[in-house]
PDBQT receptor file of N, H, CA, C and O in Angstrom, charges set to zero:
ATOM      1  N   MET A   1       0.842  -1.180   0.000  1.00  0.00    +0.000 N 
ATOM      2  CA  MET A   1       0.000   0.000   0.000  1.00  0.00    +0.000 C 
ATOM      3  C   MET A   1       0.883   1.238   0.000  1.00  0.00    +0.000 C 
ATOM      4  O   MET A   1       1.843   1.309   0.767  1.00  0.00    +0.000 OA
ATOM      5  N   THR A   2       0.577   2.208  -0.842  1.00  0.00    +0.000 N 
ATOM      6  H   THR A   2      -0.203   2.150  -1.464  1.00  0.00    +0.000 HD
ATOM      7  CA  THR A   2       1.383   3.417  -0.901  1.00  0.00    +0.000 C 
ATOM      8  C   THR A   2       0.976   4.381   0.197  1.00  0.00    +0.000 C 
ATOM      9  O   THR A   2      -0.047   4.199   0.856  1.00  0.00    +0.000 OA
ATOM     10  N   GLU A   3       1.792   5.409   0.383  1.00  0.00    +0.000 N 
ATOM     11  H   GLU A   3       2.623   5.557  -0.153  1.00  0.00    +0.000 HD
ATOM     12  CA  GLU A   3       1.509   6.383   1.431  1.00  0.00    +0.000 C 
ATOM     13  C   GLU A   3       0.242   7.176   1.153  1.00  0.00    +0.000 C 
ATOM     14  O   GLU A   3      -0.396   7.652   2.092  1.00  0.00    +0.000 OA
ATOM     15  N   THR A   4      -0.140   7.331  -0.112  1.00  0.00    +0.000 N 
ATOM     16  H   THR A   4       0.378   6.944  -0.875  1.00  0.00    +0.000 HD
ATOM     17  CA  THR A   4      -1.334   8.109  -0.440  1.00  0.00    +0.000 C 
ATOM     18  C   THR A   4      -2.594   7.260  -0.446  1.00  0.00    +0.000 C 
ATOM     19  O   THR A   4      -3.690   7.810  -0.552  1.00  0.00    +0.000 OA
ATOM     20  N   ALA A   5      -2.483   5.946  -0.338  1.00  0.00    +0.000 N 
ATOM     21  H   ALA A   5      -1.593   5.498  -0.252  1.00  0.00    +0.000 HD
ATOM     22  CA  ALA A   5      -3.651   5.070  -0.408  1.00  0.00    +0.000 C 
ATOM     23  C   ALA A   5      -4.573   5.268   0.794  1.00  0.00    +0.000 C 
ATOM     24  O   ALA A   5      -5.793   5.311   0.631  1.00  0.00    +0.000 OA
ATOM     25  N   VAL A   6      -4.017   5.387   1.984  1.00  0.00    +0.000 N 
ATOM     26  H   VAL A   6      -3.026   5.352   2.117  1.00  0.00    +0.000 HD
ATOM     27  CA  VAL A   6      -4.856   5.540   3.171  1.00  0.00    +0.000 C 
ATOM     28  C   VAL A   6      -5.634   6.849   3.134  1.00  0.00    +0.000 C 
ATOM     29  O   VAL A   6      -6.845   6.819   3.354  1.00  0.00    +0.000 OA
ATOM     30  N   PRO A   7      -5.013   7.995   2.870  1.00  0.00    +0.000 N 
ATOM     31  CA  PRO A   7      -5.815   9.222   2.783  1.00  0.00    +0.000 C 
ATOM     32  C   PRO A   7      -6.888   9.146   1.700  1.00  0.00    +0.000 C 
ATOM     33  O   PRO A   7      -7.970   9.705   1.880  1.00  0.00    +0.000 OA
ATOM     34  N   GLU A   8      -6.622   8.473   0.582  1.00  0.00    +0.000 N 
ATOM     35  H   GLU A   8      -5.743   8.019   0.436  1.00  0.00    +0.000 HD
ATOM     36  CA  GLU A   8      -7.627   8.348  -0.469  1.00  0.00    +0.000 C 
ATOM     37  C   GLU A   8      -8.821   7.538   0.026  1.00  0.00    +0.000 C 
ATOM     38  O   GLU A   8      -9.964   7.852  -0.305  1.00  0.00    +0.000 OA
ATOM     39  N   ILE A   9      -8.565   6.508   0.808  1.00  0.00    +0.000 N 
ATOM     40  H   ILE A   9      -7.637   6.252   1.076  1.00  0.00    +0.000 HD
ATOM     41  CA  ILE A   9      -9.660   5.703   1.370  1.00  0.00    +0.000 C 
ATOM     42  C   ILE A   9     -10.483   6.545   2.327  1.00  0.00    +0.000 C 
ATOM     43  O   ILE A   9     -11.712   6.470   2.322  1.00  0.00    +0.000 OA
ATOM     44  N   VAL A  10      -9.818   7.343   3.146  1.00  0.00    +0.000 N 
ATOM     45  H   VAL A  10      -8.820   7.404   3.150  1.00  0.00    +0.000 HD
ATOM     46  CA  VAL A  10     -10.524   8.197   4.099  1.00  0.00    +0.000 C 
ATOM     47  C   VAL A  10     -11.368   9.225   3.353  1.00  0.00    +0.000 C 
ATOM     48  O   VAL A  10     -12.500   9.504   3.749  1.00  0.00    +0.000 OA
ATOM     49  N   ILE A  11     -10.829   9.783   2.289  1.00  0.00    +0.000 N 
ATOM     50  H   ILE A  11      -9.909   9.556   1.968  1.00  0.00    +0.000 HD
ATOM     51  CA  ILE A  11     -11.584  10.753   1.493  1.00  0.00    +0.000 C 
ATOM     52  C   ILE A  11     -12.797  10.081   0.864  1.00  0.00    +0.000 C 
ATOM     53  O   ILE A  11     -13.878  10.668   0.830  1.00  0.00    +0.000 OA
ATOM     54  N   GLN A  12     -12.635   8.865   0.370  1.00  0.00    +0.000 N 
ATOM     55  H   GLN A  12     -11.756   8.388   0.398  1.00  0.00    +0.000 HD
ATOM     56  CA  GLN A  12     -13.772   8.134  -0.199  1.00  0.00    +0.000 C 
ATOM     57  C   GLN A  12     -14.834   7.867   0.863  1.00  0.00    +0.000 C 
ATOM     58  O   GLN A  12     -16.028   7.969   0.583  1.00  0.00    +0.000 OA
ATOM     59  N   ASP A  13     -14.412   7.528   2.069  1.00  0.00    +0.000 N 
ATOM     60  H   ASP A  13     -13.441   7.444   2.296  1.00  0.00    +0.000 HD
ATOM     61  CA  ASP A  13     -15.362   7.314   3.164  1.00  0.00    +0.000 C 
ATOM     62  C   ASP A  13     -16.097   8.605   3.505  1.00  0.00    +0.000 C 
ATOM     63  O   ASP A  13     -17.308   8.596   3.727  1.00  0.00    +0.000 OA
ATOM     64  N   ALA A  14     -15.359   9.719   3.546  1.00  0.00    +0.000 N 
ATOM     65  H   ALA A  14     -14.376   9.727   3.365  1.00  0.00    +0.000 HD
ATOM     66  CA  ALA A  14     -15.984  11.013   3.841  1.00  0.00    +0.000 C 
ATOM     67  C   ALA A  14     -16.992  11.383   2.758  1.00  0.00    +0.000 C 
ATOM     68  O   ALA A  14     -18.075  11.883   3.062  1.00  0.00    +0.000 OA
ATOM     69  N   LEU A  15     -16.644  11.142   1.512  1.00  0.00    +0.000 N 
ATOM     70  H   LEU A  15     -15.764  10.736   1.266  1.00  0.00    +0.000 HD
ATOM     71  CA  LEU A  15     -17.575  11.425   0.415  1.00  0.00    +0.000 C 
ATOM     72  C   LEU A  15     -18.817  10.548   0.505  1.00  0.00    +0.000 C 
ATOM     73  O   LEU A  15     -19.918  11.002   0.194  1.00  0.00    +0.000 OA
ATOM     74  N   ALA A  16     -18.655   9.301   0.926  1.00  0.00    +0.000 N 
ATOM     75  H   ALA A  16     -17.761   8.931   1.179  1.00  0.00    +0.000 HD
ATOM     76  CA  ALA A  16     -19.809   8.413   1.094  1.00  0.00    +0.000 C 
ATOM     77  C   ALA A  16     -20.740   8.925   2.196  1.00  0.00    +0.000 C 
ATOM     78  O   ALA A  16     -21.962   8.866   2.060  1.00  0.00    +0.000 OA
ATOM     79  N   VAL A  17     -20.159   9.423   3.279  1.00  0.00    +0.000 N 
ATOM     80  H   VAL A  17     -19.166   9.471   3.390  1.00  0.00    +0.000 HD
ATOM     81  CA  VAL A  17     -20.963   9.989   4.365  1.00  0.00    +0.000 C 
ATOM     82  C   VAL A  17     -21.727  11.211   3.866  1.00  0.00    +0.000 C 
ATOM     83  O   VAL A  17     -22.911  11.372   4.159  1.00  0.00    +0.000 OA
ATOM     84  N   ILE A  18     -21.049  12.067   3.116  1.00  0.00    +0.000 N 
ATOM     85  H   ILE A  18     -20.086  11.936   2.878  1.00  0.00    +0.000 HD
ATOM     86  CA  ILE A  18     -21.695  13.265   2.565  1.00  0.00    +0.000 C 
ATOM     87  C   ILE A  18     -22.821  12.879   1.616  1.00  0.00    +0.000 C 
ATOM     88  O   ILE A  18     -23.918  13.431   1.700  1.00  0.00    +0.000 OA
ATOM     89  N   ASP A  19     -22.563  11.941   0.720  1.00  0.00    +0.000 N 
ATOM     90  H   ASP A  19     -21.672  11.492   0.651  1.00  0.00    +0.000 HD
ATOM     91  CA  ASP A  19     -23.585  11.519  -0.243  1.00  0.00    +0.000 C 
ATOM     92  C   ASP A  19     -24.808  10.947   0.454  1.00  0.00    +0.000 C 
ATOM     93  O   ASP A  19     -25.940  11.228   0.062  1.00  0.00    +0.000 OA
ATOM     94  N   GLN A  20     -24.579  10.147   1.485  1.00  0.00    +0.000 N 
ATOM     95  H   GLN A  20     -23.659   9.918   1.803  1.00  0.00    +0.000 HD
ATOM     96  CA  GLN A  20     -25.698   9.553   2.217  1.00  0.00    +0.000 C 
ATOM     97  C   GLN A  20     -26.513  10.645   2.917  1.00  0.00    +0.000 C 
ATOM     98  O   GLN A  20     -27.743  10.627   2.872  1.00  0.00    +0.000 OA
ATOM     99  N   ALA A  21     -25.832  11.589   3.560  1.00  0.00    +0.000 N 
ATOM    100  H   ALA A  21     -24.833  11.603   3.596  1.00  0.00    +0.000 HD
ATOM    101  CA  ALA A  21     -26.536  12.661   4.261  1.00  0.00    +0.000 C 
ATOM    102  C   ALA A  21     -27.296  13.552   3.289  1.00  0.00    +0.000 C 
ATOM    103  O   ALA A  21     -28.420  13.965   3.575  1.00  0.00    +0.000 OA
ATOM    104  N   LEU A  22     -26.692  13.851   2.145  1.00  0.00    +0.000 N 
ATOM    105  H   LEU A  22     -25.779  13.516   1.913  1.00  0.00    +0.000 HD
ATOM    106  CA  LEU A  22     -27.381  14.678   1.157  1.00  0.00    +0.000 C 
ATOM    107  C   LEU A  22     -28.642  13.983   0.648  1.00  0.00    +0.000 C 
ATOM    108  O   LEU A  22     -29.677  14.625   0.470  1.00  0.00    +0.000 OA
ATOM    109  N   GLY A  23     -28.560  12.702   0.418  1.00  0.00    +0.000 N 
ATOM    110  H   GLY A  23     -27.720  12.180   0.562  1.00  0.00    +0.000 HD
ATOM    111  CA  GLY A  23     -29.727  11.956  -0.040  1.00  0.00    +0.000 C 
ATOM    112  C   GLY A  23     -30.870  12.022   0.955  1.00  0.00    +0.000 C 
ATOM    113  O   GLY A  23     -32.035  12.107   0.569  1.00  0.00    +0.000 OA
ATOM    114  N   THR A  24     -30.532  11.984   2.241  1.00  0.00    +0.000 N 
ATOM    115  H   THR A  24     -29.585  11.915   2.554  1.00  0.00    +0.000 HD
ATOM    116  CA  THR A  24     -31.548  12.036   3.289  1.00  0.00    +0.000 C 
ATOM    117  C   THR A  24     -32.078  13.466   3.474  1.00  0.00    +0.000 C 
ATOM    118  O   THR A  24     -33.285  13.678   3.592  1.00  0.00    +0.000 OA
ATOM    119  N   MET A  25     -31.168  14.431   3.498  1.00  0.00    +0.000 N 
ATOM    120  H   MET A  25     -30.188  14.258   3.402  1.00  0.00    +0.000 HD
ATOM    121  CA  MET A  25     -31.555  15.807   3.816  1.00  0.00    +0.000 C 
ATOM    122  C   MET A  25     -32.255  16.525   2.663  1.00  0.00    +0.000 C 
ATOM    123  O   MET A  25     -33.037  17.445   2.901  1.00  0.00    +0.000 OA
ATOM    124  N   GLN A  26     -31.994  16.128   1.432  1.00  0.00    +0.000 N 
ATOM    125  H   GLN A  26     -31.358  15.380   1.238  1.00  0.00    +0.000 HD
ATOM    126  CA  GLN A  26     -32.619  16.799   0.297  1.00  0.00    +0.000 C 
ATOM    127  C   GLN A  26     -34.113  16.541   0.231  1.00  0.00    +0.000 C 
ATOM    128  O   GLN A  26     -34.852  17.317  -0.375  1.00  0.00    +0.000 OA
ATOM    129  N   GLN A  27     -34.562  15.466   0.843  1.00  0.00    +0.000 N 
ATOM    130  H   GLN A  27     -33.962  14.835   1.335  1.00  0.00    +0.000 HD
ATOM    131  CA  GLN A  27     -35.983  15.123   0.809  1.00  0.00    +0.000 C 
ATOM    132  C   GLN A  27     -36.772  15.856   1.890  1.00  0.00    +0.000 C 
ATOM    133  O   GLN A  27     -37.993  15.716   1.964  1.00  0.00    +0.000 OA
ATOM    134  N   ARG A  28     -36.098  16.626   2.717  1.00  0.00    +0.000 N 
ATOM    135  H   ARG A  28     -35.106  16.740   2.657  1.00  0.00    +0.000 HD
ATOM    136  CA  ARG A  28     -36.755  17.302   3.836  1.00  0.00    +0.000 C 
ATOM    137  C   ARG A  28     -36.658  18.804   3.687  1.00  0.00    +0.000 C 
ATOM    138  O   ARG A  28     -35.719  19.319   3.081  1.00  0.00    +0.000 OA
ATOM    139  N   GLU A  29     -37.635  19.505   4.244  1.00  0.00    +0.000 N 
ATOM    140  H   GLU A  29     -38.398  19.086   4.736  1.00  0.00    +0.000 HD
ATOM    141  CA  GLU A  29     -37.613  20.964   4.202  1.00  0.00    +0.000 C 
ATOM    142  C   GLU A  29     -36.761  21.545   5.321  1.00  0.00    +0.000 C 
ATOM    143  O   GLU A  29     -36.108  22.573   5.140  1.00  0.00    +0.000 OA
ATOM    144  N   LEU A  30     -36.767  20.893   6.467  1.00  0.00    +0.000 N 
ATOM    145  H   LEU A  30     -37.297  20.058   6.614  1.00  0.00    +0.000 HD
ATOM    146  CA  LEU A  30     -36.001  21.377   7.613  1.00  0.00    +0.000 C 
ATOM    147  C   LEU A  30     -35.045  20.298   8.096  1.00  0.00    +0.000 C 
ATOM    148  O   LEU A  30     -35.376  19.112   8.110  1.00  0.00    +0.000 OA
ATOM    149  N   VAL A  31     -33.865  20.726   8.489  1.00  0.00    +0.000 N 
ATOM    150  H   VAL A  31     -33.596  21.689   8.478  1.00  0.00    +0.000 HD
ATOM    151  CA  VAL A  31     -32.862  19.823   9.051  1.00  0.00    +0.000 C 
ATOM    152  C   VAL A  31     -32.409  20.453  10.371  1.00  0.00    +0.000 C 
ATOM    153  O   VAL A  31     -32.055  21.632  10.417  1.00  0.00    +0.000 OA
ATOM    154  N   SER A  32     -32.423  19.668  11.424  1.00  0.00    +0.000 N 
ATOM    155  H   SER A  32     -32.710  18.711  11.387  1.00  0.00    +0.000 HD
ATOM    156  CA  SER A  32     -32.052  20.221  12.726  1.00  0.00    +0.000 C 
ATOM    157  C   SER A  32     -30.554  20.503  12.791  1.00  0.00    +0.000 C 
ATOM    158  O   SER A  32     -29.750  19.883  12.095  1.00  0.00    +0.000 OA
ATOM    159  N   THR A  33     -30.214  21.442  13.636  1.00  0.00    +0.000 N 
ATOM    160  H   THR A  33     -30.867  21.945  14.202  1.00  0.00    +0.000 HD
ATOM    161  CA  THR A  33     -28.792  21.765  13.823  1.00  0.00    +0.000 C 
ATOM    162  C   THR A  33     -28.046  20.586  14.429  1.00  0.00    +0.000 C 
ATOM    163  O   THR A  33     -26.856  20.406  14.170  1.00  0.00    +0.000 OA
ATOM    164  N   ASP A  34     -28.734  19.782  15.234  1.00  0.00    +0.000 N 
ATOM    165  H   ASP A  34     -29.700  19.928  15.444  1.00  0.00    +0.000 HD
ATOM    166  CA  ASP A  34     -28.094  18.596  15.811  1.00  0.00    +0.000 C 
ATOM    167  C   ASP A  34     -27.671  17.609  14.724  1.00  0.00    +0.000 C 
ATOM    168  O   ASP A  34     -26.591  17.023  14.799  1.00  0.00    +0.000 OA
ATOM    169  N   GLU A  35     -28.526  17.428  13.714  1.00  0.00    +0.000 N 
ATOM    170  H   GLU A  35     -29.403  17.904  13.653  1.00  0.00    +0.000 HD
ATOM    171  CA  GLU A  35     -28.193  16.509  12.626  1.00  0.00    +0.000 C 
ATOM    172  C   GLU A  35     -27.007  17.025  11.813  1.00  0.00    +0.000 C 
ATOM    173  O   GLU A  35     -26.141  16.249  11.409  1.00  0.00    +0.000 OA
ATOM    174  N   VAL A  36     -26.970  18.329  11.577  1.00  0.00    +0.000 N 
ATOM    175  H   VAL A  36     -27.673  18.959  11.905  1.00  0.00    +0.000 HD
ATOM    176  CA  VAL A  36     -25.852  18.923  10.837  1.00  0.00    +0.000 C 
ATOM    177  C   VAL A  36     -24.571  18.813  11.661  1.00  0.00    +0.000 C 
ATOM    178  O   VAL A  36     -23.512  18.480  11.130  1.00  0.00    +0.000 OA
ATOM    179  N   ALA A  37     -24.672  19.092  12.956  1.00  0.00    +0.000 N 
ATOM    180  H   ALA A  37     -25.533  19.363  13.388  1.00  0.00    +0.000 HD
ATOM    181  CA  ALA A  37     -23.497  18.981  13.827  1.00  0.00    +0.000 C 
ATOM    182  C   ALA A  37     -22.984  17.544  13.864  1.00  0.00    +0.000 C 
ATOM    183  O   ALA A  37     -21.774  17.321  13.825  1.00  0.00    +0.000 OA
ATOM    184  N   ASP A  38     -23.894  16.562  13.939  1.00  0.00    +0.000 N 
ATOM    185  H   ASP A  38     -24.877  16.743  13.970  1.00  0.00    +0.000 HD
ATOM    186  CA  ASP A  38     -23.472  15.155  13.922  1.00  0.00    +0.000 C 
ATOM    187  C   ASP A  38     -22.752  14.804  12.627  1.00  0.00    +0.000 C 
ATOM    188  O   ASP A  38     -21.736  14.109  12.639  1.00  0.00    +0.000 OA
ATOM    189  N   LEU A  39     -23.283  15.285  11.516  1.00  0.00    +0.000 N 
ATOM    190  H   LEU A  39     -24.109  15.849  11.506  1.00  0.00    +0.000 HD
ATOM    191  CA  LEU A  39     -22.651  15.035  10.220  1.00  0.00    +0.000 C 
ATOM    192  C   LEU A  39     -21.253  15.639  10.175  1.00  0.00    +0.000 C 
ATOM    193  O   LEU A  39     -20.306  14.984   9.741  1.00  0.00    +0.000 OA
ATOM    194  N   LEU A  40     -21.122  16.872  10.617  1.00  0.00    +0.000 N 
ATOM    195  H   LEU A  40     -21.892  17.404  10.970  1.00  0.00    +0.000 HD
ATOM    196  CA  LEU A  40     -19.809  17.526  10.613  1.00  0.00    +0.000 C 
ATOM    197  C   LEU A  40     -18.837  16.813  11.545  1.00  0.00    +0.000 C 
ATOM    198  O   LEU A  40     -17.657  16.684  11.220  1.00  0.00    +0.000 OA
ATOM    199  N   LEU A  41     -19.307  16.354  12.686  1.00  0.00    +0.000 N 
ATOM    200  H   LEU A  41     -20.266  16.458  12.950  1.00  0.00    +0.000 HD
ATOM    201  CA  LEU A  41     -18.430  15.610  13.599  1.00  0.00    +0.000 C 
ATOM    202  C   LEU A  41     -17.989  14.287  12.987  1.00  0.00    +0.000 C 
ATOM    203  O   LEU A  41     -16.829  13.898  13.122  1.00  0.00    +0.000 OA
ATOM    204  N   ASP A  42     -18.902  13.594  12.319  1.00  0.00    +0.000 N 
ATOM    205  H   ASP A  42     -19.844  13.909  12.210  1.00  0.00    +0.000 HD
ATOM    206  CA  ASP A  42     -18.529  12.343  11.640  1.00  0.00    +0.000 C 
ATOM    207  C   ASP A  42     -17.444  12.596  10.599  1.00  0.00    +0.000 C 
ATOM    208  O   ASP A  42     -16.471  11.847  10.508  1.00  0.00    +0.000 OA
ATOM    209  N   LEU A  43     -17.618  13.655   9.817  1.00  0.00    +0.000 N 
ATOM    210  H   LEU A  43     -18.409  14.263   9.891  1.00  0.00    +0.000 HD
ATOM    211  CA  LEU A  43     -16.619  13.979   8.798  1.00  0.00    +0.000 C 
ATOM    212  C   LEU A  43     -15.283  14.357   9.433  1.00  0.00    +0.000 C 
ATOM    213  O   LEU A  43     -14.223  13.962   8.946  1.00  0.00    +0.000 OA
ATOM    214  N   ARG A  44     -15.342  15.115  10.509  1.00  0.00    +0.000 N 
ATOM    215  H   ARG A  44     -16.203  15.435  10.904  1.00  0.00    +0.000 HD
ATOM    216  CA  ARG A  44     -14.114  15.527  11.186  1.00  0.00    +0.000 C 
ATOM    217  C   ARG A  44     -13.355  14.316  11.721  1.00  0.00    +0.000 C 
ATOM    218  O   ARG A  44     -12.131  14.242  11.608  1.00  0.00    +0.000 OA
ATOM    219  N   LEU A  45     -14.089  13.365  12.306  1.00  0.00    +0.000 N 
ATOM    220  H   LEU A  45     -15.083  13.425  12.398  1.00  0.00    +0.000 HD
ATOM    221  CA  LEU A  45     -13.442  12.160  12.826  1.00  0.00    +0.000 C 
ATOM    222  C   LEU A  45     -12.787  11.354  11.714  1.00  0.00    +0.000 C 
ATOM    223  O   LEU A  45     -11.671  10.860  11.872  1.00  0.00    +0.000 OA
ATOM    224  N   LEU A  46     -13.481  11.223  10.592  1.00  0.00    +0.000 N 
ATOM    225  H   LEU A  46     -14.387  11.624  10.464  1.00  0.00    +0.000 HD
ATOM    226  CA  LEU A  46     -12.900  10.488   9.460  1.00  0.00    +0.000 C 
ATOM    227  C   LEU A  46     -11.628  11.165   8.961  1.00  0.00    +0.000 C 
ATOM    228  O   LEU A  46     -10.608  10.512   8.743  1.00  0.00    +0.000 OA
ATOM    229  N   LEU A  47     -11.700  12.473   8.787  1.00  0.00    +0.000 N 
ATOM    230  H   LEU A  47     -12.529  13.004   8.964  1.00  0.00    +0.000 HD
ATOM    231  CA  LEU A  47     -10.554  13.197   8.234  1.00  0.00    +0.000 C 
ATOM    232  C   LEU A  47      -9.406  13.310   9.234  1.00  0.00    +0.000 C 
ATOM    233  O   LEU A  47      -8.240  13.293   8.841  1.00  0.00    +0.000 OA
ATOM    234  N   ALA A  48      -9.722  13.425  10.509  1.00  0.00    +0.000 N 
ATOM    235  H   ALA A  48     -10.670  13.439  10.829  1.00  0.00    +0.000 HD
ATOM    236  CA  ALA A  48      -8.670  13.526  11.530  1.00  0.00    +0.000 C 
ATOM    237  C   ALA A  48      -7.941  12.199  11.712  1.00  0.00    +0.000 C 
ATOM    238  O   ALA A  48      -6.790  12.177  12.147  1.00  0.00    +0.000 OA
ATOM    239  N   SER A  49      -8.603  11.098  11.381  1.00  0.00    +0.000 N 
ATOM    240  H   SER A  49      -9.538  11.116  11.027  1.00  0.00    +0.000 HD
ATOM    241  CA  SER A  49      -7.970   9.789  11.552  1.00  0.00    +0.000 C 
ATOM    242  C   SER A  49      -7.007   9.457  10.423  1.00  0.00    +0.000 C 
ATOM    243  O   SER A  49      -6.243   8.496  10.518  1.00  0.00    +0.000 OA
ATOM    244  N   ALA A  50      -7.041  10.249   9.351  1.00  0.00    +0.000 N 
ATOM    245  H   ALA A  50      -7.662  11.029   9.274  1.00  0.00    +0.000 HD
ATOM    246  CA  ALA A  50      -6.154   9.997   8.211  1.00  0.00    +0.000 C 
ATOM    247  C   ALA A  50      -4.734  10.394   8.576  1.00  0.00    +0.000 C 
ATOM    248  O   ALA A  50      -4.502  11.491   9.085  1.00  0.00    +0.000 OA
ATOM    249  N   PRO A  51      -3.798   9.515   8.319  1.00  0.00    +0.000 N 
ATOM    250  CA  PRO A  51      -2.401   9.889   8.562  1.00  0.00    +0.000 C 
ATOM    251  C   PRO A  51      -1.961  10.969   7.582  1.00  0.00    +0.000 C 
ATOM    252  O   PRO A  51      -2.526  11.107   6.498  1.00  0.00    +0.000 OA
ATOM    253  N   SER A  52      -0.989  11.697   7.961  1.00  0.00    +0.000 N 
ATOM    254  H   SER A  52      -0.530  11.584   8.842  1.00  0.00    +0.000 HD
ATOM    255  CA  SER A  52      -0.474  12.764   7.110  1.00  0.00    +0.000 C 
ATOM    256  C   SER A  52       0.107  12.183   5.831  1.00  0.00    +0.000 C 
ATOM    257  O   SER A  52       0.758  11.139   5.852  1.00  0.00    +0.000 OA
ATOM    258  N   ALA A  53      -0.131  12.861   4.727  1.00  0.00    +0.000 N 
ATOM    259  H   ALA A  53      -0.661  13.710   4.710  1.00  0.00    +0.000 HD
ATOM    260  CA  ALA A  53       0.393  12.406   3.431  1.00  0.00    +0.000 C 
ATOM    261  C   ALA A  53       1.851  12.835   3.242  1.00  0.00    +0.000 C 
ATOM    262  O   ALA A  53       2.474  12.498   2.235  1.00  0.00    +0.000 OA
ATOM    263  N   VAL A  54       2.392  13.577   4.210  1.00  0.00    +0.000 N 
ATOM    264  H   VAL A  54       1.887  13.851   5.028  1.00  0.00    +0.000 HD
ATOM    265  CA  VAL A  54       3.775  14.028   4.109  1.00  0.00    +0.000 C 
ATOM    266  C   VAL A  54       4.686  12.872   4.454  1.00  0.00    +0.000 C 
ATOM    267  O   VAL A  54       4.555  12.292   5.532  1.00  0.00    +0.000 OA
ATOM    268  N   PRO A  55       5.614  12.516   3.562  1.00  0.00    +0.000 N 
ATOM    269  CA  PRO A  55       6.516  11.402   3.861  1.00  0.00    +0.000 C 
ATOM    270  C   PRO A  55       7.421  11.710   5.052  1.00  0.00    +0.000 C 
ATOM    271  O   PRO A  55       7.869  12.842   5.232  1.00  0.00    +0.000 OA
ATOM    272  N   VAL A  56       7.674  10.706   5.841  1.00  0.00    +0.000 N 
ATOM    273  H   VAL A  56       7.310   9.786   5.695  1.00  0.00    +0.000 HD
ATOM    274  CA  VAL A  56       8.535  10.859   7.021  1.00  0.00    +0.000 C 
ATOM    275  C   VAL A  56       9.932  10.380   6.638  1.00  0.00    +0.000 C 
ATOM    276  O   VAL A  56      10.103   9.281   6.110  1.00  0.00    +0.000 OA
ATOM    277  N   ALA A  57      10.928  11.222   6.913  1.00  0.00    +0.000 N 
ATOM    278  H   ALA A  57      10.790  12.115   7.342  1.00  0.00    +0.000 HD
ATOM    279  CA  ALA A  57      12.314  10.874   6.590  1.00  0.00    +0.000 C 
ATOM    280  C   ALA A  57      12.834   9.845   7.589  1.00  0.00    +0.000 C 
ATOM    281  O   ALA A  57      12.600   9.948   8.793  1.00  0.00    +0.000 OA
ATOM    282  N   THR A  58      13.529   8.871   7.070  1.00  0.00    +0.000 N 
ATOM    283  H   THR A  58      13.719   8.787   6.091  1.00  0.00    +0.000 HD
ATOM    284  CA  THR A  58      14.138   7.855   7.942  1.00  0.00    +0.000 C 
ATOM    285  C   THR A  58      15.621   8.145   8.076  1.00  0.00    +0.000 C 
ATOM    286  O   THR A  58      16.202   8.847   7.248  1.00  0.00    +0.000 OA
ATOM    287  N   GLY A  59      16.216   7.617   9.092  1.00  0.00    +0.000 N 
ATOM    288  H   GLY A  59      15.745   7.047   9.765  1.00  0.00    +0.000 HD
ATOM    289  CA  GLY A  59      17.640   7.848   9.334  1.00  0.00    +0.000 C 
ATOM    290  C   GLY A  59      18.537   6.858   8.614  1.00  0.00    +0.000 C 
ATOM    291  O   GLY A  59      19.608   6.518   9.115  1.00  0.00    +0.000 OA
ATOM    292  N   VAL A  60      18.117   6.391   7.450  1.00  0.00    +0.000 N 
ATOM    293  H   VAL A  60      17.246   6.668   7.043  1.00  0.00    +0.000 HD
ATOM    294  CA  VAL A  60      18.888   5.388   6.710  1.00  0.00    +0.000 C 
ATOM    295  C   VAL A  60      19.920   6.061   5.856  1.00  0.00    +0.000 C 
ATOM    296  O   VAL A  60      20.674   5.388   5.153  1.00  0.00    +0.000 OA
TER     297      VAL A  60
């Protein structure tokens, strides 16, 4: 697995969460702030768990 593979997976997961929420929220006239906050927290957790894409130098 390359160093960029993990962040790409996390981005795909975040996009899936967004797509699912949009599908649900577009059918409604009102969306509570709690639901929006939960969605943003879910996205933040996914993105924060991604390791940095910056390569780490080794002492070799």
